[in-house]
VOBA-1610 file (N, C-alpha, C; in pm, whole numbers, padded with zeros to 5 digits, always signed):
BEGIN
Met+05265+04097+14538Met+05394+04047+14583Met+05503+04153+14567Gly+05481+04250+14483Gly+05580+04355+14468Gly+05682+04323+14360Glu+05791+04399+14360Glu+05896+04380+14262Glu+05964+04245+14279Met+05990+04179+14167Met+06059+04050+14167Met+06165+04050+14060Leu+06274+03980+14087Leu+06382+03964+13990Leu+06400+03815+13964Val+06432+03779+13842Val+06455+03638+13809Val+06586+03627+13731Arg+06659+03519+13760Arg+06782+03491+13684Arg+06809+03341+13691Thr+06892+03296+13598Thr+06936+03157+13601Thr+07080+03154+13651Glu+07110+03047+13724Glu+07246+03028+13774Glu+07270+02880+13798Asn+07375+02828+13737Asn+07412+02687+13753Asn+07296+02592+13725Gly+07221+02619+13621Gly+07111+02531+13583Gly+06988+02542+13670Lys+06982+02643+13755Lys+06866+02665+13842Lys+06810+02804+13816Cys+06687+02823+13858Cys+06619+02952+13847Cys+06609+03013+13986Arg+06647+03140+13999Arg+06635+03212+14127Arg+06537+03326+14108Leu+06432+03325+14189Leu+06332+03431+14188Leu+06341+03504+14322Arg+06366+03635+14317Arg+06386+03714+14438Arg+06272+03814+14456Met+06221+03820+14577Met+06123+03923+14614Met+06180+04007+14728Phe+06124+04125+14743Phe+06169+04219+14845Phe+06053+04243+14942Pro+06055+04176+15057Pro+05942+04186+15150Pro+05917+04329+15197Ala+05790+04357+15222Ala+05746+04485+15276Ala+05660+04457+15399Arg+05618+04559+15466Arg+05536+04544+15587Arg+05412+04459+15558Lys+05351+04477+15443Lys+05229+04403+15407Lys+05252+04252+15397His+05376+04207+15389His+05407+04065+15378His+05430+03998+15513Gln+05417+04073+15622Gln+05445+04018+15755Gln+05319+03962+15821Asn+05341+03861+15906Asn+05233+03809+15988Asn+05229+03887+16120Leu+05145+03844+16213Leu+05131+03916+16340Leu+05255+03907+16429Leu+05345+03814+16398Leu+05470+03801+16474Leu+05584+03882+16413Gly+05556+03951+16302Gly+05658+04032+16237Gly+05749+03956+16142Met+05716+03832+16113Met+05793+03750+16017Met+05717+03746+15884Ile+05782+03698+15779Ile+05714+03685+15650Ile+05604+03581+15663His+05484+03618+15620His+05367+03530+15631His+05386+03405+15544Gly+05342+03292+15592Gly+05354+03166+15518Gly+05286+03171+15383Ala+05175+03242+15373Ala+05105+03252+15245Ala+05188+03328+15142Val+05267+03424+15187Val+05357+03496+15096Val+05465+03402+15046Thr+05519+03321+15137Thr+05620+03222+15098Thr+05562+03124+14996Leu+05439+03079+15019Leu+05374+02988+14923Leu+05351+03055+14788Gly+05312+03181+14790Gly+05294+03254+14665Gly+05425+03266+14588Leu+05533+03295+14659Leu+05665+03303+14595Leu+05702+03168+14533Ile+05678+03061+14606Ile+05710+02926+14556Ile+05631+02898+14428Asp+05501+02925+14430Asp+05418+02897+14314Asp+05466+02977+14192Ile+05493+03103+14211Ile+05542+03186+14100Ile+05677+03136+14051Ser+05762+03089+14143Ser+05896+03043+14104Ser+05891+02920+14013Met+05789+02835+14031Met+05778+02718+13943Met+05752+02761+13800Phe+05675+02866+13781Phe+05647+02916+13646Phe+05766+02995+13591Ala+05841+03060+13680Ala+05964+03126+13636Ala+06064+03021+13587Ala+06071+02907+13655Ala+06158+02798+13610Ala+06112+02744+13476Leu+05982+02728+13459Leu+05928+02681+13332Leu+05968+02777+13220Arg+05962+02903+13248Arg+05992+03005+13147Arg+06142+03016+13117Thr+06227+03005+13221Thr+06370+03030+13201Thr+06453+02905+13175Leu+06411+02791+13228Leu+06491+02668+13217Leu+06437+02570+13115Ser+06319+02596+13063Ser+06251+02503+12974Ser+06204+02579+12851Ser+06154+02504+12756Ser+06097+02568+12638Ser+05947+02590+12655Gly+05895+02561+12774Gly+05752+02571+12797Gly+05702+02714+12808Asp+05574+02731+12782Asp+05508+02860+12793Asp+05434+02864+12926Ala+05468+02958+13013Ala+05407+02966+13144Ala+05260+03007+13135Gly+05223+03084+13033Gly+05084+03124+13016Gly+04998+03004+12983Gly+04893+02983+13058Gly+04805+02869+13036Gly+04848+02744+13109Ser+04963+02746+13173Ser+05008+02632+13255Ser+04946+02643+13394Val+04935+02530+13464Val+04872+02530+13596Val+04951+02444+13694Thr+04942+02478+13820Thr+05003+02399+13926Thr+04914+02279+13954Leu+04971+02158+13943Leu+04896+02037+13978Leu+04920+01996+14122Glu+05042+02015+14168Glu+05076+01972+14304Glu+05186+02061+14359Leu+05177+02089+14488Leu+05281+02165+14558Leu+05291+02111+14700Ser+05407+02062+14735Ser+05434+02013+14871Ser+05542+02102+14931Thr+05512+02160+15046Thr+05604+02256+15107Thr+05633+02219+15251Gln+05758+02231+15289Gln+05800+02210+15427Gln+05855+02342+15478Phe+05786+02402+15575Phe+05834+02526+15637Phe+05940+02489+15740Ile+06058+02547+15725Ile+06173+02507+15807Ile+06216+02617+15902Gly+06208+02741+15859Gly+06249+02853+15943Gly+06168+02977+15910Ala+06183+03079+15990Ala+06109+03204+15969Ala+06180+03293+15868Gly+06101+03356+15782Gly+06156+03453+15689Gly+06160+03590+15754Gln+06273+03656+15744Gln+06290+03789+15803Gln+06242+03896+15705Pro+06166+03993+15752Pro+06108+04092+15661Pro+06206+04198+15610Asp+06326+04202+15665Asp+06421+04307+15627Asp+06526+04261+15527Arg+06509+04140+15471Arg+06606+04086+15375Arg+06532+04028+15255Pro+06593+04033+15136Pro+06529+03970+15019Pro+06504+03822+15043Leu+06398+03771+14983Leu+06360+03630+14995Leu+06372+03566+14857Asp+06449+03458+14848Asp+06475+03392+14720Asp+06415+03252+14716Ala+06354+03218+14604Ala+06315+03080+14574Ala+06410+03031+14467Val+06479+02922+14495Val+06577+02864+14402Val+06520+02730+14356Val+06497+02716+14226Val+06424+02602+14171Val+06508+02529+14067Glu+06498+02396+14068Glu+06559+02315+13963Glu+06454+02220+13905Ile+06472+02188+13777Ile+06383+02092+13711Ile+06437+01952+13735Leu+06352+01865+13790Leu+06390+01725+13810Leu+06366+01643+13684Arg+06252+01668+13620Arg+06217+01596+13498Arg+06114+01678+13422Glu+06121+01666+13292Glu+06024+01733+13207Glu+05973+01636+13103Thr+05842+01631+13088Thr+05780+01552+12982Thr+05710+01649+12888Arg+05642+01594+12791Arg+05572+01680+12695Arg+05469+01768+12766Arg+05404+01717+12871Arg+05295+01789+12938Arg+05325+01832+13081Leu+05427+01772+13144Leu+05450+01797+13286Leu+05591+01846+13315Leu+05602+01925+13422Leu+05731+01972+13470Leu+05738+01939+13619Phe+05839+01862+13658Phe+05860+01823+13798Phe+05975+01906+13852Val+05952+01978+13962Val+06054+02067+14016Val+06074+02044+14165Arg+06188+02092+14213Arg+06211+02100+14358Arg+06292+02225+14384Gly+06283+02272+14507Gly+06356+02393+14537Gly+06358+02426+14685Glu+06417+02541+14711Glu+06430+02593+14847Glu+06399+02742+14846Val+06346+02789+14957Val+06331+02931+14980Val+06437+02969+15082Val+06519+03068+15047Val+06633+03103+15131Val+06645+03254+15147Gln+06713+03291+15255Gln+06758+03428+15276Gln+06905+03416+15312Gly+06991+03433+15214Gly+07133+03409+15236Gly+07154+03262+15270Asp+07213+03233+15385Asp+07236+03095+15430Asp+07119+03040+15511Asn+07018+03122+15538Asn+06903+03080+15618Asn+06800+03008+15531Leu+06772+02882+15563Leu+06673+02804+15489Leu+06535+02829+15549Val+06444+02879+15467Val+06308+02912+15512Val+06211+02799+15481Ala+06223+02737+15363Ala+06131+02630+15323Ala+06194+02544+15214Gly+06146+02421+15204Gly+06179+02332+15093Gly+06050+02296+15023Phe+06057+02263+14894Phe+05933+02230+14823Phe+05960+02141+14702Thr+05856+02071+14662Thr+05851+02000+14535Thr+05718+02035+14470Gly+05714+02029+14337Gly+05590+02062+14270Gly+05583+02001+14131Ile+05461+02000+14079Ile+05434+01953+13943Ile+05351+02060+13873Val+05395+02100+13755Val+05323+02197+13673Val+05278+02126+13546Arg+05152+02145+13510Arg+05100+02095+13383Arg+05116+02208+13283Lys+05193+02180+13180Lys+05222+02281+13079Lys+05101+02310+12993Ala+05099+02428+12937Ala+04988+02471+12850Ala+04975+02377+12731Ser+04853+02364+12684Ser+04827+02281+12565Ser+04894+02341+12443Glu+04946+02254+12360Glu+05004+02301+12233Glu+04892+02322+12135Lys+04898+02432+12063Lys+04790+02462+11968Lys+04834+02444+11828
//
């Protein structure tokens, strides 16, 4: 996926990637699988930055994604995630993938947190 930056802002986690030629599909847009990879990683970044959970050993239980627009390969791609609810074992999140004001995808997901030892 290349270089990524993560930060928190207004109670949300923003994970930014910088697309390269290898991230494009045959139409020259960001490939959907790259967008899905960014989303999956962003859920664990949210777990790490917005929660007390340990991302190591945690797993994705569910991911629902709605592709809304094309991602442009010449601009950074951001996944912005918020926690909807957290239990002892589960993290429920929702978010958007954006490029500036351009909405690329929306998503919801559930992460099962690592077992406490």
